[in-house]
C-alpha positions in Angstrom: 19.5 -11.5 7.9 16.2 -9.9 6.8 12.8 -11.6 6.9 12.9 -13.0 3.4 16.4 -14.3 3.8 15.4 -16.1 7.0 12.5 -17.9 5.4 14.5 -18.8 2.3 17.1 -20.3 4.7 14.4 -22.3 6.5 13.1 -23.9 3.3 16.6 -24.5 1.9 17.8 -26.4 5.0 14.8 -28.4 6.1 12.5 -30.9 4.4 9.0 -29.5 4.2 7.5 -32.3 6.2 9.9 -31.6 9.0 8.8 -28.0 9.4 7.1 -27.2 12.7 3.9 -26.0 11.1 3.6 -28.8 8.6 0.4 -30.8 8.5 -0.5 -33.5 6.0 -3.9 -31.9 5.4 -5.5 -28.7 6.8 -8.8 -30.5 7.7 -10.5 -27.5 9.4 -9.7 -25.1 6.6 -10.9 -27.6 4.0 -14.1 -28.2 5.9 -14.8 -24.5 6.2 -14.0 -23.8 2.6 -16.3 -26.6 1.5 -19.1 -25.1 3.8 -18.7 -21.7 2.1 -20.2 -23.2 -1.0 -17.9 -21.3 -3.4 -18.0 -22.2 -7.1 -14.9 -23.8 -8.7 -14.2 -20.5 -10.4 -14.3 -18.4 -7.2 -10.9 -16.7 -6.6 -9.1 -18.0 -3.5 -5.8 -16.8 -2.1 -3.7 -18.8 0.4 -1.5 -16.3 2.2 1.8 -17.7 3.4 0.9 -20.9 1.6 4.5 -22.0 1.9 4.7 -25.8 1.3 1.2 -26.3 2.5 -0.9 -29.1 0.9 -4.0 -26.9 0.9 -3.6 -26.1 -2.8 -3.2 -29.8 -3.6 -6.5 -30.6 -1.8 -8.4 -27.7 -3.4 -7.3 -28.8 -6.8 -8.0 -32.5 -6.3 -11.0 -32.8 -4.0 -12.8 -29.6 -4.6 -11.8 -28.9 -8.2 -11.1 -25.2 -7.6 -9.5 -23.5 -10.6 -8.8 -20.0 -9.5 -6.3 -20.4 -6.7 -3.4 -18.0 -5.8 -0.6 -19.0 -3.4 1.4 -16.2 -1.9 4.6 -16.7 0.1 7.7 -14.7 1.0 9.9 -17.6 0.1 10.7 -18.5 -3.5 12.1 -21.8 -2.4 8.8 -22.7 -0.6 6.8 -21.9 -3.8 9.2 -24.0 -5.9 8.8 -27.0 -3.6 5.0 -26.8 -4.1 5.3 -26.4 -7.8 7.5 -29.4 -8.1 5.1 -31.5 -6.0 2.1 -30.5 -8.1 3.8 -31.1 -11.5 1.6 -30.1 -14.4 -1.1 -29.0 -12.0 1.1 -26.1 -10.9 0.1 -24.4 -14.2 -3.5 -24.1 -12.8 -2.3 -21.9 -9.9 -1.2 -18.3 -9.7 2.1 -18.0 -7.7 3.0 -14.8 -6.0 6.4 -14.3 -4.2 6.2 -11.5 -1.7 5.5 -10.2 1.8 1.8 -9.9 2.5 2.2 -6.5 4.2 3.7 -5.0 1.0 2.4 -7.2 -1.9 0.3 -5.6 -4.6 -2.9 -7.6 -5.0 -5.8 -7.0 -7.4 -8.6 -4.9 -5.9 -11.7 -6.6 -4.5 -10.8 -9.8 -6.4 -10.7 -12.7 -4.0 -13.8 -14.4 -2.6 -11.9 -16.3 0.1 -8.7 -15.3 1.9 -7.0 -18.1 3.8 -4.1 -17.6 6.3 -2.7 -20.3 8.6 0.2 -19.1 10.7 1.1 -15.8 9.0 -0.8 -13.2 10.9 0.4 -14.3 14.4 4.0 -13.4 13.3 3.0 -9.8 12.8 3.8 -8.5 16.3 4.0 -4.8 15.5 0.9 -2.6 15.0 2.2 -1.2 11.7 2.6 -4.7 10.3 -0.9 -5.6 11.3 -2.2 -2.3 9.8 -0.6 -3.1 6.5 -1.9 -6.6 6.5 -5.4 -5.4 7.2 -5.2 -2.7 4.5 -4.2 -5.4 1.9 -6.9 -7.7 3.2 -9.6 -5.0 2.8 -8.2 -3.9 -0.6 -8.1 -7.5 -2.1 -11.1 -9.3 -0.5 -14.5 -8.8 -2.1 -17.3 -7.3 0.1 -19.1 -10.2 1.5 -16.1 -12.4 1.1 -14.8 -15.2 3.4 -11.8 -15.0 5.7 -10.2 -18.0 7.4 -7.4 -17.3 9.8 -5.4 -19.7 11.9 -3.2 -18.3 14.7 -1.7 -19.6 17.9 -4.2 -19.7 20.7 -3.4 -18.5 24.3 -2.3 -22.0 25.3 0.3 -22.2 22.5 4.0 -21.4 23.0 5.1 -17.8 22.8 7.3 -18.6 19.8 7.1 -20.4 16.5 10.3 -21.4 14.5 12.3 -19.3 17.0 10.3 -16.1 16.3 7.9 -14.4 18.7 4.2 -14.6 17.9 1.0 -13.1 19.2 -1.5 -15.5 20.6 -5.2 -14.7 20.1 -8.6 -15.4 21.5 -11.6 -15.1 19.1 -12.5 -11.7 20.5 -9.0 -10.4 20.3 -8.7 -11.4 16.7 -12.1 -9.9 15.8 -11.2 -6.6 17.5 -7.8 -6.5 15.7 -9.4 -7.1 12.3 -12.0 -4.4 12.8 -15.7 -3.9 12.3 -15.5 -4.8 8.6 -15.3 -8.5 9.6 -18.0 -10.5 11.4 -16.9 -13.6 13.3 -19.2 -16.5 12.3 -17.4 -19.5 13.9 -14.2 -20.5 15.6 -12.6 -23.6 17.0 -9.3 -24.7 18.6 -7.2 -27.5 17.2 -4.1 -29.1 18.6 -1.2 -29.3 16.2 1.8 -31.7 17.0 5.0 -30.6 15.3 7.3 -33.3 13.7 9.4 -32.8 16.8 6.6 -33.6 19.1 5.8 -30.1 20.4 2.1 -29.3 21.1 0.8 -26.1 19.5 -2.8 -25.1 20.1 -4.2 -23.2 17.1 -7.2 -21.0 17.0 -9.2 -21.0 13.7 -11.6 -18.2 13.0 -14.1 -17.8 10.1 -15.2 -14.3 9.2 -17.4 -12.7 6.6 -16.5 -9.3 5.3 -19.3 -6.8 5.5 -20.9 -5.6 2.3 -19.4 -2.2 2.4 -16.4 -1.5 0.2 -13.2 -0.1 1.6 -10.9 2.3 -0.2 -8.2 4.7 0.9 -10.7 7.1 2.3 -12.6 4.5 4.4 -15.8 2.7 3.8 -18.4 3.7 1.3 
């Protein structure tokens, strides 16, 4: 079973509110997005959005109107579309793996990722993710990433994950990103398992990145 097949199976066999990473609302992410003072038209991408309610809250409470949700699972995306109803037409939906997806160049003003990056345990996967991030996020753009913290379990949904400190995550992402704030947040799964998350908020430097480096 490949990566996509695995995640399709997860969403086909479990209710979204029974998934280990499900949260009714992503309070930290919403707070930081609001603090970023983006306009309603600012392009936002939620990487690995799955069945997350972040898109609901961005549409309802913040009135954002340029949201892209990317996930490897078609079933996950269909669940969110069904939940949103007519509002789903306001969102751009992308089915794909973030390490190989084709994204518009320097388009997004904010990149959000809760619980995708920590699944990338190989250096090549991390490199491809970072390349896509640099290619798609505008210089000066905002980056919010949530990963497992060192206190969290070594696995999530039966898969190994990497656990990060703020310094480790900053070093992994590289000098193009400046860490502005971070916090830890305890997540309790529907099954009662405690998972400590690290949330980090970065700003991308003003230099633009292309295939030859920064310019």
